[in-house]
Structure formats: structure tokens, C-alpha cells
N, C-alpha and C positions, 0 to 999 in steps of 0.2 A: 651600515646604513640601513635604518628600515624602509620598506616600501613605499612610496610616496601613494596615499588616497587623495582621490578627487574630492575637492571639498564643496559642498552644495552651495549652490549658487556662485563658484568660480566660472570666471568669463571663460565661454566658448566650452564648458563641461557640462552636460545635461545632467542634474541631479537625478537619483533613484526614483523620487515621486514621479518627475516628468518623462522618465522612462518605461515606468507601469501605465502611465498615461497614454504614451503614445503608441506601445504595444497593445493595449486594450482597445485605441481607436481603430488601429488598423485589423485587428482581430473582429472589431465591429463591421467596418467596413467590408471584411471579406464575407461574412456573414450576411448581410444585407445583399452584397450582391449574390451570393447562390440562391438566397431567398427569390429575390426579383428575377432572377432567370430562369429560376425552376418550371418545367414543364406543368407541376403539381399546382394545385390551388393550396397556397399556405396563407392561413390569417391567423390572429389571435383574437381572444374576448375577455371579458372579466367574468367573474364567476354569476352576475347577474344576466350572461348573455350579450352584451353590449360588444359590437365589434371595434376593435381597436387599432388593428391594422389588416390588411388587404393587399396582396401582391398581384402582379399583373397575370401570372396564372389563375387566379382567383376570378380575374377579370376575365379571362378569357372563357374559363370554363360555366360562371355563373349570369355573366353578361351584365352585370354592376360594373360601374367605376369605383376605385377605392373612396372617390369624393361623396358617391352614393351610398357606400356600404359602410364606411368608418361610421360611429356613432348610432348605426342603427342595430335593432336586436338579431339576433341571429336567425330567427324565424321568419326572415324575407326570405332564405333559400330553402325553408324546412314545409313539407307538404303538410296541410292540415291533417292527416292521417298518420305523419309521423313524428306530432309533436312530442308525445310521451318519451320517444328516444332520447330527445333533447333533454328533460327531465331526470332521467335515468343518468345519462352524460355527466349534467353539473352536478348529482347528489354523488356521483363516484369520485368526480373531482374532487369536491370540498373533502372527501374523505382522505385525499393524495392518492389515488389508482390511477394508473395509463390505461386507456380504453384502446386495445391494438387491435388495427385491421378487421373492422368488420363491413359488411357490403349493407348498401341502403341506397334509398333514392333520395336524390335531393331536386329542387326545382330553380329554373333559370329563370331571368329575369322577365322573360317573353311568356313565363307559364309551363314551357317544357320541360318534363320530368328527365333527370339524367342518372343513368346508374354510377357509383360513386363506390371507392372503398376510402374508408375513413380510419384514421389514427388521431387519438386526442390524448394530450399530455398536458399536466400540470406545470404550470410556471409559477416559479419560486423568487422571492427576494433575499437577499442575501443574511437574511435571520431565519429563512427555511419557512419562511410563511407564504402561504400558496395565494397568490393575487391573480389570477385567472385561468388560461387554457390555450394553447395552440393546437392548431387544426392543422392537417394535413388530408387534403381530399384529391383524389386520382380518377379521374373519368375511365370507366371499366366499361362503358356500353357497348362498345365493338368486341371486348372477350365476352361478355355474357351473349352477344348475340351469336359467336361461332361458338359457344357451349351449345346454346340450343338447337344450331345448325347440326353442328355434329351429333347430338342427342339424336335429330329425325334421319342423319345418314347413317347412324348404327342401328336404328330401329329397322329402316329399308332396309339394310347389308342383311340383317337377321332376317326378315321376311323374303327378301329375294334369294338368301341361301337355302333357307327351307322351302322355299317353291322349286329351286333350283333341282334340289332334289327328287321332288315329287316330278318336275319333269321329267329327270332321267330314268326314272321308275316308270313313266308312263311309256316314255319313247320304245323302253326295253320290251313292256309289255307289248307295245303295240306292232315290235318287230318280231316279237316270239310269234306270234299268231300267224306269219305267213310265212314264217322260217322252216325249213326241214332240216337245215344242217348248221353246225356252229359257224362255218362259212360264211353262211349265207347269211347268219343273223348278225355277224360282225360287221357284213357289208352295208346289208340295210339299216342298222343304228348307226355306222359311222357315217353314211349318207343323210341320216336325218339330223346328227349333230353337225355338220358341217352345213345342211340348211340352217339350222338354227344360229350359227356363228354368223351368216351371211344378214339375217334379220337382224342380229346385234351389231353388227358392223354399220346397218341401214341408219338403225334409230338413235346411235351413240352419237355425242358430239365429237369431232375430230381432234381430239386432244393428242391424238399421237402422229397426227397428220402433218404437213408443211402447213405452215400459214397461209391460209388465202383469204382475201376480200370478197369470195364468192361466197352466197348462202349456199349453205347444203338443201337441194330439193329433191323431192320424188314426186310421186301422187299417192292419192288415198289408197286407189286401189293396189298400189304397187306395195306399199305398205303391209296391207291387209292381208296379201298373197305372201308376204315377206315370214310374217309371223304364225301365218297358218301352214307355212309348207311343211316344217317338222313334224305335223301331224298327219299329213295324208300320204297315202298311197301313190303308186302310179295309176292314173287313169281314176285314181278314186272318186266313186260318186257320192263319198259321203258329205264332201264341204263343196258348196259351189258359190261363187261369188260372179256377181252382174250387176247391169246397171251402170250409169254416169260416172264420171270419173271426176276428179279435182286435185289441181296444183296444191303440193305442200312441202312449206319450207320452214326455216328458221326455229324457234321457239317451238311452235305448235308442232313441229315433228316430234320433239321429243316428249310434250304431253300426252299427244293422241298415241304415242307408240304405248306409254304406260297404259294409258285406258284400255287400248285394244288386247295388252298381255294381259289386264287381270280379266277380261271378258275371256280370252282363252285358255287361260289357266283355270278359271272356275268352270268351263266347259269340258276340260280334261280331266279336273277333279271330282266334279259333282255331275256334269252334264251328259249333253248327249256325245262328245266326244271321249267318254270314260267308257261307252258299252259299243260294241262292234256294229250294232244296227242304228246306232244314234245318226243324225243327221243334222249338218248345221246348212242353212241358208245366208250370205250375207249379201243384200241388195241396195246399192248407190243410188241415189236419186237426189236432184238439184231442184228445187222448189223456194220459190220468195226468198232469193238471197243467201238461201243454207245448204249446205251439205247434209242429206238424211241418211242416217244408215239403219238399216232395219234388219237386226240379229235374230234370225230365228231357229230354235234349237226344238228338234223334234225327235220322237223314240228316244227320250232319255229316262232315265230312271226317275221314280217320283223324289222331288224335291224333298229335302229336309230341311231339319233347322241349322244344320252345319252350312248348308249350300245357302241360306238366306240370311245370315248372320251378319249383322254389322262389325266389321273388324278393320285392322288396319289397312286392308285391300280397300276398302270403303271409301276410308279418310283419304286415302291417295288419290281413288278415284275422283272425289269430287274438287280435291285440290289440282286435279288435271283440267276437271271441267272448266273451275272459275278462271284458270289459267287462259283459256281458250273461247270463254263466254257461250261455253255449249250447256245443253241440258239432255236426261235421260230418265228414262221411264221402262219399267219391267211390268210385263204381265205374266204372272205365275199362272199354270194350267196341267192339267194331267199331260205327264208325257215331255214336257221340254216347257221353254220361257221364249216369251218376245220381246225384244229388248229394240226402244225406237230411241237413235241420237241423233242430235240437231245440233249443227253449229254452224255459226255465219261464216260466207264463205271468205269474206277479208279477213277473218281472224286465223285462217289456214296457212297463210303466208307470211306471218311476223313472229 
């Protein structure tokens, strides 16, 4: 006997067309659930740019509800200076192209701009005709910020490494001036490097120490002394620090340490600390709610373009000053430079 074949429409037996419809509906439901629960903004639009669908990810990213967005032109989320992008996208979609992963800027409902990665694909009917487009937008604001921060850190690392080599060479030269034997040179240089390490430990955040809620505190004078210590001989008259003092804590500690490191590095490379007869005087005073620092270099070599140029060190210096609300001025003259630094006292402990 032959195999029984279900008869279309027989009671209790789904017809083949009904089975196809059921499966299609299930697939559509799965797809809709994926789209609605995606963290990415997923939307569709006509070839004229009119929004036809708008998922919850799009609501979160752009701030418009589906009711507000559907029926509107896609330019509600495109800044004026990016409108040409949309024209190019529509042109490419009409020719059947897929626009894959390009980074751009879009605008939220509140006017805030957001960095996004876009993918745009044509939507076709069963006949293969292009009806419109689907867009997937991913917020990459944090990624862009991380990249920018990484670039700054890499630049700073490069700058610091170069300065480290210059600093090591300077320490070696300084130690060699008064060393008569290799043993004496090694001992003197080792002491300087240990002093530099202590200053380094003082000024860096406590990433490698036990977590504590107590703020890192020191004083301005102690920080100055720590940073200058590697460049001093015992009972060295070349460097003198005098005057008042002030507490120093929190983020201000790092900013000021970077600033003092720049001043010291310049003095070692180009200024008074680059020659045996150079002198550095640092005087601290509290006046009018500010700590004022008078950095005086004398008997220094004549200044040249290298010592006065605006480089990354200057950029870092200005960034540090903005962080603590400080100001700085320089008076170049024959045989040295006078630097005046003023910082509000209340910004030294924040």
C-alpha cells in the first residue's frame, strides 16, 4: 500500500501553506524580538528618507520615541553639516549598495551630538526591488574618548621617556663632576636615582597601594624638595627653597607635580641646573588667598629658541594650571629667568 498523504484541509492536519505561514510568523516574531531588544539603534526608512520603523535602542540613543520618529524625515537626527552624507547614502542605496561601518556624528532630540558607527543596507521586496533601507547605529562616544585619551597618554609617555633619558644623562654628568672613582660615581648616582624614586612615589596616585579613603597629603615645600632632591649635592648651595608653606592633597598634587617637574626638567636641560655655577632659588609666599611661587634661575647659560619654544611640555603645563586655577609668567633675561606662579589656596587641597 502506498503512503498516506495528508489532504489539504483535512481536519486536524495543517495544510502546507498554513505551515509556511506559521513558520514565517515565528521567524518574524524572533526577528522582531531581536530588533526590539538590541542595544543598538535599528531603524528603517524609505528611499525618500522617511522613517518607517524605530526600535527601543533608537529611542535610547536619539531620545525620540517611536511615535515621534516614525513618519518624520531621517534628518531629525542628522546635524546640518552632515546632510551631504545622507544624500550620498540614499544615492548609493538606490544603486543597491550596502554602506558598511562608517563613523560619523548624529544629533539627539536635546541637541547633543553623539559619535556613532553606522551600517546601512538596502531593503528589497520579493521581486528584488529596493523599497528602502535599514540602519544600525552604535554609540561609540566612549570608544572615541578612550582613543583620544590613549593618544594623549602615548604622547605623554613618549615625552616622559625622552625626558627620562635626558634626566639620567644629567644625573650621570652631575655625579661625575665630584666623583674621583667608579665606586664613588656609582654610589652618588645610585643615591640620586633613589631620591628621584622617592619623589616619583610621592607624586603618583596610589594605584599599587592598599585602597584607602584617606586623601594623599603632603606640603608644597615637601613636593618641591622631593623633585629637586636628585639634582642637589649634599650641602649644595646651588638650590635654595625658602618661605611659607601650604598643604597639598588630592588631584592638585599630581597637577602641581607635573608642573614642577616641567620647570625642573627645563632648568636641568637648558637653565641654571645645566651648568656647575648655576643657581636656583625657590621662594614661597602666601598672599591674598594664594600661594605664590617665585622661581629664580641665575648664572644660567644664555637662553635660545630651544629653551623658549612652545612644545608638548608647555601644553601639559597649561593643562595642569587649568586644573588648579593657577597662573604663570616668565621674565627672561641675561643669565637666567624669573618665573612667578600663583595658585588659589583652596585649589591646593582638591
